[in-house]
C-alpha positions in Angstrom: 0.0 0.0 0.0 2.8 2.4 0.8 4.5 1.8 -2.5 1.3 2.6 -4.3 0.9 5.9 -2.3 4.4 7.1 -2.5 5.1 6.5 -6.2 3.9 9.2 -8.5 5.4 8.2 -11.9 5.4 5.0 -13.9 9.2 4.7 -13.7 9.1 4.7 -9.9 6.6 1.9 -9.5 7.6 -1.2 -7.7 7.0 -4.7 -9.1 4.1 -5.6 -6.7 2.3 -2.4 -7.7 2.8 -3.1 -11.4 1.5 -6.7 -10.9 -1.5 -5.4 -9.0 -2.4 -3.2 -12.0 -3.1 -6.3 -14.0 -6.3 -6.7 -12.1 -9.1 -4.8 -13.8 -12.1 -3.2 -12.3 -14.5 -6.1 -12.9 -12.2 -8.9 -14.0 -8.8 -10.2 -13.2 -6.5 -12.1 -15.6 -5.2 -14.6 -13.1 -2.8 -16.1 -15.6 -1.1 -12.7 -16.2 -0.9 -12.1 -12.4 0.6 -15.6 -11.8 3.1 -15.1 -14.6 4.1 -11.7 -13.2 4.6 -13.2 -9.8 6.6 -16.1 -11.1 8.9 -13.7 -13.1 9.2 -11.5 -10.0 10.3 -14.4 -7.8 13.1 -15.6 -10.1 15.9 -13.0 -9.2 15.6 -13.6 -5.4 15.7 -17.3 -5.9 18.8 -17.1 -8.1 20.5 -14.8 -5.5 19.7 -17.2 -2.7 21.1 -20.2 -4.7 24.3 -18.3 -5.5 24.9 -17.1 -1.9 23.4 -20.0 0.0 26.8 -21.1 1.4 27.6 -17.6 2.8 24.2 -17.2 4.3 24.3 -20.6 6.1 27.8 -20.0 7.4 26.9 -16.5 8.6 23.9 -17.8 10.4 25.9 -20.6 12.0 28.7 -18.2 13.0 26.2 -15.9 14.6 24.6 -18.7 16.6 27.8 -19.7 18.3 28.1 -18.2 21.8 31.5 -16.9 23.0 
C-alpha cells in the first residue's frame, strides 16, 4: 500500500504495484498475475542459490556463543 501511495510516476513503480495493476475493475486475468509473480520471484531465488553457502555460514557463526 505504501509503494502505491508514494510512487507518482510509472518509472518509480515497484514490481508488486505493477502486478496489482493487471487486475481490472470487474475482472482479473489470473494467468497474467501468476506469470508476473513467477517472473518477479526468479531473481531472489537465483541470488539465494548463489549465496546459500555464505548465508548458512553467517547464520551458523552468529549462533555460536562466546
